N, C-alpha and C positions, 0 to 999 in steps of 0.2 A: 418453061413451065409457067402456066397461068393459074394463079390461086384465086378461087372464088370463095371469099370468106364464109358466106352462108352455108356452103357445102360442109363446113367443119363444125357447125354448131353441135355441141354435145354437152350434156350436164351430168356430172357426178355429184358435186357439191354446189356448183353454181346454179343460177336460175334462168339465165338467158343465153346459154350456149358458150359462155366464156371459157370453160374448161377446154373444150375442143379447139377453139380458136388459138388459145395460148399454147396448147400442146403442139399444134401445127406450126406455129411461128418458131418455137424453140427447136423443133426438129429441123427447121431450115437454117436458123442462125447459130444454133448451138448454145452451150451454157459454159459459164466459168467452172473451173475445177471444183470450187466450193460455191454452188449456186446460192445467191442471196436475193431476197426481195424485201421491199419496204411496203407494209400494208397500212394505209392511212384511213382511219375511220373514226367514229366517235360513239358515245353512249346511246345516241339516238338512231344509229344505223347499224345494219349487219352487213358484213362483207365476207362471204364464204368462198370467194373465187379461188383462193389459194390452197384450200385443203387438199385438193388433188395433187398439187405440185409438191406439197410437203411429203406426200407418200411416194410419188413417182420419182422426184428428183432430189429428195432429201434437202429441200431448201432450208436455209437458215433465215430467221426473221430478225430484222434489226430492231423492231419494236413489238411489244406485246399488244394484243387486242382484247377487249375494246380499249381505245385510247381517246381521250378528250383532246382533240388536236387544235392547237392555236399556232400562229406563226412562230411564237416563241418556242413551242414544243418542237416544231420542225427544226429550228436552229440548234436544238439541244440533242437531237437524235445522235447516238454514238455511231461514228463511221469508222470501222476498222480499216476499210479500204474503199473509198468512195468511187474508185474507178472500176470496181468489179460488181456493181449492182446489176443484176439481170432484169429485175422486174419491179415496177412500182405500180401499185393499185390505189386508187383514190375514190372513196365514196364517203364524203365528210359532211353531209347535212346541209349542203348549199354553198360552201365556200371552197369548192374544189380548185378553182382558178388560183386563188390567193395562196393556198397551201402548196400547190404544185409549183407556182412561180418561186416561192421561198425555197422549196426543196432543190430546184434547178440551180440555185446559187451555190449549192454544195455538191451536187452529184448529177451525173448525166447517165441515167439508167439506159439499158439496151432497149427495153420495151416499157411502154406506159399504157396502162388501162385505166381510163378516167371516166367517171360518170358524167353524162351530159344531160342538158335539158332540151329535149327535142320539141318542146312547145315553141321555142324561139325560132324564127325563120332562119333558114340555112345560110342566107347571105349576111346575117347580122353577126358582128364580132363583139359580143358583149358578155358581161358577167353581172350577177347580183353583187351588191357591195359586201365587203367583209364586215361581219358583225360578230360580237362575242359569242362564245359557245352557248351560254345560257339563254341567249336571245334568239337562237336560230329557229327553234320550234315556234316561237311567238311571232316572228316576222316573216318567215318563209312558209309557203304552202305548196300544193302539188303543181302549181303553175309558176309561181314566183320563187325561183331559187337557182343556184348553180350557174353553169357556164354553157354557152352555145358551142356547137361543133365549130362554127366559124372562129370563135374566140380561141379555141384550142389550136386550130390551124395557124392562127396568127402567132400564138405563143411558141409553137413547136416547129413551124414550117421550115426554118433554116436547117435544122439538124435531123428532123424526123420526117418519116413518110407516113401519112395517114393511110391505113390499109383497109379500114372498114369499121363497122359497128356490130355490136351484139344484137341478138334477136330483139325486135321492137325498138332498136336504137337507144338502148339504155346506157351502154358504154361505148366509148370510142377507143380504137386501138392505134397506137403509133409505134413505129419501129425505127431505130437509128439507121439512117440511110446507108452509112458506110458498111453495115453488116449484111445488107441484102445482096445475095449473089447476082451477078449480071444476067444469069439465065432464068431468074425468077421474076415474075411480074404479077402484081396483085390487081385483079379485075376491079375496075372502078365501080363503086356501088352508087346507084341513084337513089338517094334517101327519099326522094319524093314519091318513089314507087312503094315505099313501106306504108301500109295502111295506118299504122299507129302514128307515124309522123304526119301524114297528110291530115288525119282527123284532128290531131292536137293543134296543128298550125291553123287549120281552118276554123276550129270551134273554140279554142282555148286561148290563143295568143291575144286576141282582142281584150280579154279580161285583165291582162297585165301589161299590155303594150305601153301604157302611160306610167307604169311604175318607174322607180329610179334604177336605171341600168347603167353600168360603167362601160364605156367604150374601150375596147382593147385594141391598141395600135402596135 
């Protein structure tokens, strides 16, 4: 069975098709007996991806939202059972890479849905620097923030499979490799064919190309 992620874009509470994609993924890999997700956001961003799942799957949330997230906050999230986290979603005002990296020191979720910066060329493996929460609105803007898709692939590539992006390449989806059935294949997405990505990289990357980016290795 070949899964083409854009075929599953559907919104109930999400804005870019995330609800449909995540519903498709969990129908394939299943859920723990007591489904659990961790939703990482902050007071400057809204993240409604998971409202549908609270209703459909009766998810428990390990943290309340909105949350002002720092690396210290991540390290203090109560983990009743770190081996049974189904879903992690991150939309944290530009420091997604740093919070996800800190979280992975404690838990290996089955699915990760992380905001990406599609202004950054696809071949670049970079992130904006980590800055304090109260400085994020001041230092980041629509072009300079967050992590590239290449950076997430570098961070997650050993244990996770990149399966695609949400509408307009706002979020990237990663699934733990060992959970994907052998008869399921995710069709490779050519992000350069997405008009929003092509336009952003041709018209906006040059505005921030010389900013301070951290290389992810």
